[in-house]
Backbone and ligand atoms as CSV (ligand in chain L), in Angstrom:
chain,resi,resn,atom,element,x,y,z
A,1,MET,N,N,-7.155,4.711,-21.476
A,1,MET,CA,C,-7.351,6.137,-21.216
A,1,MET,C,C,-6.001,6.846,-21.212
A,2,ASN,N,N,-6.025,8.048,-21.760
A,2,ASN,CA,C,-4.807,8.837,-21.930
A,2,ASN,C,C,-4.719,9.857,-20.776
A,3,ILE,N,N,-3.774,9.620,-19.864
A,3,ILE,CA,C,-3.729,10.410,-18.624
A,3,ILE,C,C,-2.367,11.076,-18.446
A,4,LEU,N,N,-2.401,12.330,-18.038
A,4,LEU,CA,C,-1.189,13.088,-17.734
A,4,LEU,C,C,-1.084,13.269,-16.222
A,5,VAL,N,N,0.052,12.857,-15.666
A,5,VAL,CA,C,0.296,12.994,-14.224
A,5,VAL,C,C,1.315,14.117,-14.024
A,6,ILE,N,N,0.867,15.187,-13.386
A,6,ILE,CA,C,1.723,16.374,-13.213
A,6,ILE,C,C,2.091,16.527,-11.736
A,7,ASN,N,N,3.375,16.762,-11.499
A,7,ASN,CA,C,3.842,17.077,-10.144
A,7,ASN,C,C,4.564,18.417,-10.155
A,8,GLY,N,N,4.240,19.230,-9.180
A,8,GLY,CA,C,4.796,20.579,-9.104
A,8,GLY,C,C,6.066,20.655,-8.275
A,9,PRO,N,N,6.354,21.842,-7.752
A,9,PRO,CA,C,7.645,22.136,-7.128
A,9,PRO,C,C,7.972,21.252,-5.934
A,10,ASN,N,N,9.231,20.872,-5.884
A,10,ASN,CA,C,9.834,20.107,-4.786
A,10,ASN,C,C,9.423,18.641,-4.756
A,11,LEU,N,N,8.559,18.228,-5.674
A,11,LEU,CA,C,8.196,16.805,-5.679
A,11,LEU,C,C,9.289,15.972,-6.343
A,12,ASN,N,N,10.210,16.624,-7.056
A,12,ASN,CA,C,11.417,15.934,-7.531
A,12,ASN,C,C,12.346,15.617,-6.355
A,13,MET,N,N,12.095,16.194,-5.202
A,13,MET,CA,C,12.950,15.976,-4.018
A,13,MET,C,C,12.384,14.895,-3.087
A,14,LEU,N,N,11.367,14.183,-3.563
A,14,LEU,CA,C,10.830,13.092,-2.734
A,14,LEU,C,C,11.960,12.138,-2.349
A,15,GLY,N,N,11.917,11.649,-1.120
A,15,GLY,CA,C,12.975,10.775,-0.615
A,15,GLY,C,C,14.027,11.556,0.151
A,16,ILE,N,N,14.159,12.851,-0.197
A,16,ILE,CA,C,15.128,13.726,0.478
A,16,ILE,C,C,14.377,14.711,1.372
A,17,ARG,N,N,13.286,15.293,0.813
A,17,ARG,CA,C,12.575,16.351,1.547
A,17,ARG,C,C,11.704,15.746,2.657
A,18,GLU,N,N,11.793,16.260,3.823
A,18,GLU,CA,C,10.908,15.941,4.951
A,18,GLU,C,C,10.333,14.518,4.890
A,19,PRO,N,N,11.207,13.511,5.027
A,19,PRO,CA,C,10.721,12.129,4.888
A,19,PRO,C,C,9.659,11.742,5.912
A,20,ASP,N,N,9.640,12.454,7.039
A,20,ASP,CA,C,8.604,12.175,8.048
A,20,ASP,C,C,7.213,12.519,7.505
A,21,ILE,N,N,7.159,13.452,6.548
A,21,ILE,CA,C,5.864,13.830,5.956
A,21,ILE,C,C,5.633,13.113,4.624
A,22,TYR,N,N,6.698,13.070,3.794
A,22,TYR,CA,C,6.498,12.615,2.414
A,22,TYR,C,C,7.065,11.223,2.136
A,23,GLY,N,N,7.684,10.598,3.146
A,23,GLY,CA,C,8.194,9.241,2.963
A,23,GLY,C,C,9.620,9.219,2.418
A,24,SER,N,N,10.165,8.025,2.284
A,24,SER,CA,C,11.570,7.874,1.901
A,24,SER,C,C,11.736,7.460,0.439
A,25,GLU,N,N,10.633,7.280,-0.260
A,25,GLU,CA,C,10.741,6.885,-1.669
A,25,GLU,C,C,10.866,8.113,-2.565
A,26,THR,N,N,11.476,7.903,-3.739
A,26,THR,CA,C,11.831,9.011,-4.625
A,26,THR,C,C,10.731,9.280,-5.663
A,27,TYR,N,N,10.942,10.347,-6.437
A,27,TYR,CA,C,10.014,10.667,-7.532
A,27,TYR,C,C,9.992,9.528,-8.553
A,28,ASP,N,N,11.182,8.977,-8.857
A,28,ASP,CA,C,11.228,7.848,-9.804
A,28,ASP,C,C,10.442,6.652,-9.259
A,29,ASP,N,N,10.534,6.433,-7.950
A,29,ASP,CA,C,9.747,5.347,-7.331
A,29,ASP,C,C,8.248,5.614,-7.515
A,30,LEU,N,N,7.858,6.883,-7.396
A,30,LEU,CA,C,6.444,7.245,-7.572
A,30,LEU,C,C,5.978,6.929,-8.996
A,31,VAL,N,N,6.792,7.330,-9.973
A,31,VAL,CA,C,6.421,7.066,-11.371
A,31,VAL,C,C,6.291,5.559,-11.595
A,32,LYS,N,N,7.252,4.786,-11.095
A,32,LYS,CA,C,7.205,3.307,-11.247
A,32,LYS,C,C,5.959,2.731,-10.586
A,33,TYR,N,N,5.650,3.227,-9.395
A,33,TYR,CA,C,4.484,2.750,-8.649
A,33,TYR,C,C,3.197,2.939,-9.461
A,34,ILE,N,N,3.052,4.128,-10.051
A,34,ILE,CA,C,1.838,4.423,-10.824
A,34,ILE,C,C,1.821,3.571,-12.096
A,35,GLN,N,N,2.986,3.445,-12.749
A,35,GLN,CA,C,3.052,2.641,-13.978
A,35,GLN,C,C,2.689,1.192,-13.704
A,36,GLU,N,N,3.180,0.656,-12.570
A,36,GLU,CA,C,2.878,-0.745,-12.244
A,36,GLU,C,C,1.392,-0.942,-11.955
A,37,ALA,N,N,0.787,0.045,-11.291
A,37,ALA,CA,C,-0.637,-0.078,-10.934
A,37,ALA,C,C,-1.553,0.156,-12.122
A,38,LYS,N,N,-1.140,1.037,-13.033
A,38,LYS,CA,C,-2.044,1.485,-14.104
A,38,LYS,C,C,-1.378,1.376,-15.472
A,39,GLY,N,N,-0.593,0.329,-15.646
A,39,GLY,CA,C,0.210,0.156,-16.862
A,39,GLY,C,C,-0.597,0.038,-18.140
A,40,SER,N,N,-1.874,-0.341,-18.005
A,40,SER,CA,C,-2.677,-0.514,-19.213
A,40,SER,C,C,-3.102,0.831,-19.800
A,41,HIS,N,N,-2.913,1.889,-19.054
A,41,HIS,CA,C,-3.273,3.218,-19.535
A,41,HIS,C,C,-2.110,3.841,-20.304
A,42,ASP,N,N,-2.469,4.836,-21.106
A,42,ASP,CA,C,-1.453,5.626,-21.783
A,42,ASP,C,C,-1.084,6.756,-20.819
A,43,LEU,N,N,0.003,6.565,-20.076
A,43,LEU,CA,C,0.372,7.506,-19.014
A,43,LEU,C,C,1.537,8.380,-19.441
A,44,ASP,N,N,1.445,9.657,-19.121
A,44,ASP,CA,C,2.553,10.569,-19.353
A,44,ASP,C,C,2.830,11.292,-18.032
A,45,PHE,N,N,4.110,11.536,-17.754
A,45,PHE,CA,C,4.482,12.151,-16.480
A,45,PHE,C,C,5.229,13.452,-16.727
A,46,PHE,N,N,4.958,14.435,-15.883
A,46,PHE,CA,C,5.648,15.721,-16.003
A,46,PHE,C,C,5.865,16.290,-14.604
A,47,GLN,N,N,7.087,16.735,-14.353
A,47,GLN,CA,C,7.377,17.415,-13.073
A,47,GLN,C,C,8.126,18.701,-13.382
A,48,SER,N,N,7.726,19.786,-12.727
A,48,SER,CA,C,8.479,21.034,-12.866
A,48,SER,C,C,8.381,21.837,-11.582
A,49,ASN,N,N,9.436,22.618,-11.342
A,49,ASN,CA,C,9.447,23.543,-10.207
A,49,ASN,C,C,8.944,24.931,-10.611
A,50,HIS,N,N,8.543,25.071,-11.881
A,50,HIS,CA,C,8.228,26.389,-12.433
A,50,HIS,C,C,6.747,26.507,-12.790
A,51,GLU,N,N,6.113,27.512,-12.262
A,51,GLU,CA,C,4.674,27.693,-12.465
A,51,GLU,C,C,4.320,27.787,-13.956
A,52,GLY,N,N,5.074,28.600,-14.700
A,52,GLY,CA,C,4.775,28.783,-16.129
A,52,GLY,C,C,4.930,27.491,-16.917
A,53,ALA,N,N,5.925,26.685,-16.551
A,53,ALA,CA,C,6.124,25.403,-17.248
A,53,ALA,C,C,4.937,24.478,-16.987
A,54,LEU,N,N,4.377,24.545,-15.788
A,54,LEU,CA,C,3.202,23.723,-15.458
A,54,LEU,C,C,1.988,24.201,-16.262
A,55,VAL,N,N,1.834,25.523,-16.378
A,55,VAL,CA,C,0.743,26.079,-17.201
A,55,VAL,C,C,0.924,25.635,-18.649
A,56,ASP,N,N,2.144,25.745,-19.169
A,56,ASP,CA,C,2.409,25.332,-20.555
A,56,ASP,C,C,2.051,23.866,-20.770
A,57,ARG,N,N,2.401,23.018,-19.789
A,57,ARG,CA,C,2.157,21.575,-19.960
A,57,ARG,C,C,0.656,21.277,-19.941
A,58,ILE,N,N,-0.093,21.989,-19.105
A,58,ILE,CA,C,-1.555,21.799,-19.070
A,58,ILE,C,C,-2.159,22.237,-20.406
A,59,GLN,N,N,-1.696,23.361,-20.932
A,59,GLN,CA,C,-2.214,23.827,-22.232
A,59,GLN,C,C,-1.885,22.828,-23.341
A,60,GLN,N,N,-0.666,22.311,-23.314
A,60,GLN,CA,C,-0.243,21.320,-24.326
A,60,GLN,C,C,-1.149,20.093,-24.293
A,61,ALA,N,N,-1.586,19.716,-23.096
A,61,ALA,CA,C,-2.445,18.535,-22.934
A,61,ALA,C,C,-3.725,18.672,-23.762
A,62,TYR,N,N,-4.219,19.899,-23.898
A,62,TYR,CA,C,-5.425,20.137,-24.697
A,62,TYR,C,C,-5.190,19.711,-26.144
A,63,TYR,N,N,-4.060,20.115,-26.686
A,63,TYR,CA,C,-3.767,19.819,-28.098
A,63,TYR,C,C,-3.409,18.356,-28.314
A,64,GLU,N,N,-2.964,17.690,-27.252
A,64,GLU,CA,C,-2.633,16.257,-27.343
A,64,GLU,C,C,-3.864,15.367,-27.179
A,65,GLY,N,N,-4.984,15.947,-26.792
A,65,GLY,CA,C,-6.179,15.136,-26.569
A,65,GLY,C,C,-6.122,14.310,-25.297
A,66,VAL,N,N,-5.401,14.821,-24.300
A,66,VAL,CA,C,-5.349,14.134,-23.001
A,66,VAL,C,C,-6.758,14.060,-22.419
A,67,GLN,N,N,-7.118,12.881,-21.865
A,67,GLN,CA,C,-8.487,12.672,-21.373
A,67,GLN,C,C,-8.652,12.933,-19.879
A,68,GLY,N,N,-7.542,12.914,-19.150
A,68,GLY,CA,C,-7.621,13.158,-17.715
A,68,GLY,C,C,-6.283,13.628,-17.183
A,69,ILE,N,N,-6.335,14.502,-16.188
A,69,ILE,CA,C,-5.112,15.011,-15.552
A,69,ILE,C,C,-5.159,14.697,-14.070
A,70,VAL,N,N,-4.046,14.183,-13.560
A,70,VAL,CA,C,-3.829,14.048,-12.120
A,70,VAL,C,C,-2.757,15.065,-11.779
A,71,ILE,N,N,-3.033,15.957,-10.852
A,71,ILE,CA,C,-2.038,16.994,-10.547
A,71,ILE,C,C,-1.826,17.152,-9.057
A,72,ASN,N,N,-0.555,17.071,-8.664
A,72,ASN,CA,C,-0.146,17.507,-7.334
A,72,ASN,C,C,0.627,18.804,-7.548
A,73,PRO,N,N,-0.025,19.947,-7.344
A,73,PRO,CA,C,0.642,21.214,-7.650
A,73,PRO,C,C,1.636,21.666,-6.582
A,74,GLY,N,N,1.892,20.812,-5.559
A,74,GLY,CA,C,2.802,21.217,-4.480
A,74,GLY,C,C,2.327,22.527,-3.876
A,75,ALA,N,N,3.259,23.395,-3.550
A,75,ALA,CA,C,2.892,24.663,-2.892
A,75,ALA,C,C,2.094,25.587,-3.802
A,76,TYR,N,N,2.148,25.384,-5.126
A,76,TYR,CA,C,1.336,26.216,-6.027
A,76,TYR,C,C,-0.164,25.978,-5.829
A,77,THR,N,N,-0.503,24.866,-5.174
A,77,THR,CA,C,-1.897,24.623,-4.786
A,77,THR,C,C,-2.462,25.853,-4.087
A,78,HIS,N,N,-1.633,26.397,-3.186
A,78,HIS,CA,C,-2.104,27.415,-2.246
A,78,HIS,C,C,-1.893,28.843,-2.747
A,79,THR,N,N,-1.300,28.970,-3.941
A,79,THR,CA,C,-0.956,30.325,-4.418
A,79,THR,C,C,-1.394,30.613,-5.847
A,80,SER,N,N,-1.620,29.574,-6.652
A,80,SER,CA,C,-1.642,29.812,-8.102
A,80,SER,C,C,-3.035,29.858,-8.723
A,81,ILE,N,N,-3.450,31.068,-9.051
A,81,ILE,CA,C,-4.676,31.239,-9.848
A,81,ILE,C,C,-4.366,30.880,-11.298
A,82,ALA,N,N,-3.106,31.016,-11.705
A,82,ALA,CA,C,-2.726,30.678,-13.088
A,82,ALA,C,C,-2.952,29.188,-13.369
A,83,LEU,N,N,-2.645,28.333,-12.404
A,83,LEU,CA,C,-2.886,26.892,-12.605
A,83,LEU,C,C,-4.386,26.595,-12.619
A,84,LEU,N,N,-5.139,27.256,-11.756
A,84,LEU,CA,C,-6.598,27.106,-11.773
A,84,LEU,C,C,-7.138,27.502,-13.145
A,85,ASP,N,N,-6.701,28.651,-13.652
A,85,ASP,CA,C,-7.186,29.123,-14.947
A,85,ASP,C,C,-6.808,28.159,-16.073
A,86,ALA,N,N,-5.606,27.584,-15.987
A,86,ALA,CA,C,-5.150,26.653,-17.035
A,86,ALA,C,C,-6.039,25.413,-17.066
A,87,VAL,N,N,-6.360,24.870,-15.892
A,87,VAL,CA,C,-7.211,23.673,-15.838
A,87,VAL,C,C,-8.609,24.009,-16.355
A,88,ARG,N,N,-9.106,25.185,-15.996
A,88,ARG,CA,C,-10.415,25.608,-16.511
A,88,ARG,C,C,-10.372,25.796,-18.029
A,89,ALA,N,N,-9.269,26.353,-18.502
A,89,ALA,CA,C,-9.150,26.664,-19.935
A,89,ALA,C,C,-9.234,25.409,-20.786
A,90,VAL,N,N,-8.606,24.331,-20.343
A,90,VAL,CA,C,-8.534,23.126,-21.182
A,90,VAL,C,C,-9.746,22.218,-21.006
A,91,SER,N,N,-10.516,22.415,-19.933
A,91,SER,CA,C,-11.713,21.585,-19.672
A,91,SER,C,C,-11.411,20.089,-19.702
A,92,ILE,N,N,-10.273,19.693,-19.196
A,92,ILE,CA,C,-9.940,18.264,-19.085
A,92,ILE,C,C,-10.218,17.857,-17.632
A,93,PRO,N,N,-10.985,16.768,-17.418
A,93,PRO,CA,C,-11.243,16.336,-16.032
A,93,PRO,C,C,-9.926,16.179,-15.266
A,94,THR,N,N,-9.887,16.803,-14.095
A,94,THR,CA,C,-8.633,16.883,-13.331
A,94,THR,C,C,-8.885,16.511,-11.880
A,95,VAL,N,N,-8.002,15.675,-11.328
A,95,VAL,CA,C,-8.065,15.343,-9.902
A,95,VAL,C,C,-6.838,15.931,-9.217
A,96,GLU,N,N,-7.085,16.623,-8.124
A,96,GLU,CA,C,-6.031,17.221,-7.286
A,96,GLU,C,C,-5.558,16.161,-6.282
A,97,VAL,N,N,-4.248,15.988,-6.187
A,97,VAL,CA,C,-3.697,14.986,-5.255
A,97,VAL,C,C,-2.661,15.636,-4.333
A,98,HIS,N,N,-2.688,15.204,-3.076
A,98,HIS,CA,C,-1.616,15.566,-2.139
A,98,HIS,C,C,-1.190,14.317,-1.396
A,99,LEU,N,N,0.114,14.143,-1.278
A,99,LEU,CA,C,0.643,12.989,-0.543
A,99,LEU,C,C,0.231,13.061,0.924
A,100,SER,N,N,0.361,14.260,1.488
A,100,SER,CA,C,0.031,14.442,2.904
A,100,SER,C,C,-1.426,14.891,3.026
A,101,ASP,N,N,-1.938,14.835,4.238
A,101,ASP,CA,C,-3.302,15.322,4.479
A,101,ASP,C,C,-3.211,16.809,4.803
A,102,VAL,N,N,-3.322,17.628,3.765
A,102,VAL,CA,C,-3.130,19.073,3.964
A,102,VAL,C,C,-4.188,19.668,4.897
A,103,SER,N,N,-5.322,19.009,5.019
A,103,SER,CA,C,-6.381,19.550,5.896
A,103,SER,C,C,-5.958,19.517,7.368
A,104,GLU,N,N,-4.936,18.694,7.664
A,104,GLU,CA,C,-4.447,18.584,9.048
A,104,GLU,C,C,-3.173,19.395,9.269
A,105,ARG,N,N,-2.778,20.185,8.258
A,105,ARG,CA,C,-1.491,20.883,8.361
A,105,ARG,C,C,-1.678,22.394,8.614
A,106,GLU,N,N,-0.649,23.170,8.249
A,106,GLU,CA,C,-0.627,24.595,8.609
A,106,GLU,C,C,-1.801,25.364,7.971
A,107,PRO,N,N,-2.185,26.476,8.610
A,107,PRO,CA,C,-3.278,27.293,8.074
A,107,PRO,C,C,-3.042,27.730,6.625
A,108,TYR,N,N,-1.780,28.023,6.266
A,108,TYR,CA,C,-1.517,28.508,4.901
A,108,TYR,C,C,-1.669,27.421,3.846
A,109,ARG,N,N,-1.880,26.176,4.283
A,109,ARG,CA,C,-2.137,25.091,3.311
A,109,ARG,C,C,-3.636,24.795,3.167
A,110,GLN,N,N,-4.476,25.566,3.839
A,110,GLN,CA,C,-5.911,25.248,3.826
A,110,GLN,C,C,-6.631,25.762,2.584
A,111,LEU,N,N,-6.031,26.734,1.897
A,111,LEU,CA,C,-6.639,27.241,0.672
A,111,LEU,C,C,-6.068,26.492,-0.524
A,112,SER,N,N,-6.946,25.981,-1.377
A,112,SER,CA,C,-6.515,25.394,-2.656
A,112,SER,C,C,-7.272,26.094,-3.770
A,113,TYR,N,N,-6.525,26.780,-4.628
A,113,TYR,CA,C,-7.174,27.432,-5.776
A,113,TYR,C,C,-7.647,26.390,-6.785
A,114,ILE,N,N,-6.801,25.394,-7.044
A,114,ILE,CA,C,-7.096,24.443,-8.122
A,114,ILE,C,C,-8.345,23.599,-7.808
A,115,ARG,N,N,-8.657,23.484,-6.540
A,115,ARG,CA,C,-9.790,22.640,-6.126
A,115,ARG,C,C,-11.094,23.051,-6.811
A,116,GLU,N,N,-11.214,24.353,-7.085
A,116,GLU,CA,C,-12.432,24.862,-7.743
A,116,GLU,C,C,-12.652,24.249,-9.117
A,117,ALA,N,N,-11.546,23.839,-9.760
A,117,ALA,CA,C,-11.662,23.294,-11.121
A,117,ALA,C,C,-11.537,21.773,-11.142
A,118,ALA,N,N,-11.244,21.168,-9.983
A,118,ALA,CA,C,-11.001,19.720,-9.943
A,118,ALA,C,C,-12.308,18.957,-9.744
A,119,ILE,N,N,-12.396,17.758,-10.323
A,119,ILE,CA,C,-13.587,16.931,-10.101
A,119,ILE,C,C,-13.528,16.269,-8.731
A,120,ALA,N,N,-12.312,16.166,-8.153
A,120,ALA,CA,C,-12.145,15.555,-6.830
A,120,ALA,C,C,-10.770,15.902,-6.283
A,121,THR,N,N,-10.640,15.737,-4.966
A,121,THR,CA,C,-9.340,15.925,-4.307
A,121,THR,C,C,-9.043,14.682,-3.490
A,122,VAL,N,N,-7.808,14.188,-3.611
A,122,VAL,CA,C,-7.368,13.028,-2.830
A,122,VAL,C,C,-6.191,13.493,-1.988
A,123,MET,N,N,-6.246,13.266,-0.688
A,123,MET,CA,C,-5.119,13.695,0.147
A,123,MET,C,C,-4.857,12.707,1.269
A,124,GLY,N,N,-3.579,12.652,1.673
A,124,GLY,CA,C,-3.211,11.838,2.821
A,124,GLY,C,C,-3.100,10.353,2.538
A,125,GLU,N,N,-3.055,9.968,1.259
A,125,GLU,CA,C,-2.956,8.545,0.910
A,125,GLU,C,C,-1.586,8.181,0.356
A,126,GLY,N,N,-0.630,9.108,0.414
A,126,GLY,CA,C,0.705,8.813,-0.121
A,126,GLY,C,C,0.645,8.483,-1.605
A,127,PHE,N,N,1.547,7.579,-2.047
A,127,PHE,CA,C,1.597,7.221,-3.478
A,127,PHE,C,C,0.264,6.650,-3.969
A,128,ALA,N,N,-0.422,5.902,-3.095
A,128,ALA,CA,C,-1.691,5.274,-3.497
A,128,ALA,C,C,-2.724,6.310,-3.920
A,129,GLY,N,N,-2.567,7.536,-3.456
A,129,GLY,CA,C,-3.495,8.597,-3.811
A,129,GLY,C,C,-3.524,8.883,-5.310
A,130,TYR,N,N,-2.385,8.701,-5.971
A,130,TYR,CA,C,-2.333,8.951,-7.418
A,130,TYR,C,C,-3.122,7.879,-8.177
A,131,VAL,N,N,-3.043,6.654,-7.688
A,131,VAL,CA,C,-3.790,5.553,-8.317
A,131,VAL,C,C,-5.287,5.749,-8.047
A,132,HIS,N,N,-5.601,6.155,-6.834
A,132,HIS,CA,C,-6.994,6.473,-6.487
A,132,HIS,C,C,-7.516,7.572,-7.421
A,133,ALA,N,N,-6.701,8.573,-7.677
A,133,ALA,CA,C,-7.103,9.690,-8.557
A,133,ALA,C,C,-7.411,9.172,-9.967
A,134,ILE,N,N,-6.605,8.237,-10.460
A,134,ILE,CA,C,-6.860,7.677,-11.797
A,134,ILE,C,C,-8.166,6.889,-11.790
A,135,ASP,N,N,-8.419,6.141,-10.708
A,135,ASP,CA,C,-9.706,5.428,-10.574
A,135,ASP,C,C,-10.865,6.419,-10.663
A,136,LEU,N,N,-10.724,7.559,-10.011
A,136,LEU,CA,C,-11.792,8.566,-10.022
A,136,LEU,C,C,-11.978,9.149,-11.418
A,137,LEU,N,N,-10.888,9.327,-12.150
A,137,LEU,CA,C,-10.992,9.819,-13.538
A,137,LEU,C,C,-11.713,8.803,-14.414
A,138,GLU,N,N,-11.380,7.514,-14.224
A,138,GLU,CA,C,-12.055,6.456,-14.992
A,138,GLU,C,C,-13.551,6.488,-14.725
A,139,ALA,N,N,-13.912,6.573,-13.442
A,139,ALA,CA,C,-15.338,6.559,-13.079
A,139,ALA,C,C,-16.034,7.794,-13.643
A,140,PHE,N,N,-15.367,8.918,-13.600
A,140,PHE,CA,C,-15.983,10.182,-14.055
A,140,PHE,C,C,-16.188,10.197,-15.564
A,141,THR,N,N,-15.191,9.696,-16.292
A,141,THR,CA,C,-15.245,9.786,-17.772
A,141,THR,C,C,-15.909,8.578,-18.397
A,142,GLY,N,N,-15.968,7.455,-17.647
A,142,GLY,CA,C,-16.485,6.214,-18.229
A,142,GLY,C,C,-15.482,5.537,-19.136
A,143,GLU,N,N,-14.254,6.064,-19.161
A,143,GLU,CA,C,-13.176,5.446,-19.975
A,143,GLU,C,C,-12.422,4.450,-19.099
A,144,ASN,N,N,-11.682,3.552,-19.726
A,144,ASN,CA,C,-10.752,2.734,-18.949
A,144,ASN,C,C,-9.520,2.370,-19.758
L,1,LIG,C1,C,1.801,18.638,-1.059
L,1,LIG,C2,C,1.272,19.552,0.054
L,1,LIG,C3,C,1.648,20.992,-0.218
L,1,LIG,O1,O,1.132,21.836,0.818
L,1,LIG,C4,C,3.146,21.138,-0.246
L,1,LIG,O2,O,3.516,22.463,-0.546
L,1,LIG,C5,C,3.801,20.178,-1.183
L,1,LIG,C6,C,3.295,18.810,-1.254
L,1,LIG,C7,C,1.538,17.155,-0.767
L,1,LIG,O3,O,1.725,16.354,-1.687
L,1,LIG,O4,O,1.195,16.775,0.355
L,1,LIG,O5,O,4.784,20.500,-1.834
L,1,LIG,O6,O,1.121,18.973,-2.266
């Protein structure tokens, strides 16, 4: 299965940013972790701090024939209708992932725009949540 893993703003700062919430491992460690768990898949990774770049990458996925998207939109989860529209536009099955359990955090993290277009949301499972998200994409699409 051909899967695109997208991480939004500040996820390049993993290992440095708020380690009590996000852990001490880095973004590169995250990519390695997913590759080791799901190496048999055709995996592509993208991280950006810029909303428009994330929209562009989702649109590009349509033309590449990507079969599933795993996205942690970071803080854009709570603000971006543009990312919601992009996921709707491409009609690629998408799972929303958060390292932390946002349902237990601040009130301003309780709204997720992208959730409306996602087939599922995984939160509070740390790095394992991304692998769980890929499992959910496999089950949803019947691909492996
Ligand atoms: C996050 C949760 C968001 O609220 C936050 O803005 C992030 C990371 C998570 O992975 O837990 O940047 O998406």
